[in-house]
N, C-alpha and C positions, 0 to 999 in steps of 0.2 A: 691407806690402811697397811699396818704391819702385821704379818702373820708370823708367829713364832711358836715353838714347842712350849706346851704348858709346863709351868714349874710347880713344885709342891705347894707353894704359897697361893697359887691360883685356884686351888681346889675349893676354897670357901666360896668363890663366886661361881664355880662350875656346878657345885652340888645342887643348888635350887633347880637348875635346868635339868640335870640328870634325874633328880628325884621326880620332877613333874612328868618327865617322859616315862620313867619306870612305873609310876603310880597309875598312869593312864591305862596301862595294860594293853597298849596297842603295838607293843614290840615283843618279839620272842627272845630278844637278846638279853633282856634283864628281867628278873623276877619283880613282881610288884612290891615285894617286901624286902628289897635290897637295902641294906643298912648303909649309912654314910661311910662307915669303915670299909665295908665290902666294895662300895662304889669307888672309893679312893684307890683301893688296891687294883681294881679292874681298870679304871680310867687312867691312873697315873703309872700303872705297871710297876707297883712297888713290890 
């Protein structure tokens, strides 16, 4: 397995995982209504 820093084009595959975690409401780090655009800024540090 190769571990590397995520690139901007990777976010399309990251989003479904991020969204599922946020929607579950089991984390205080992300609001359940976090949008894809907000998540990308947070996760990819744009």
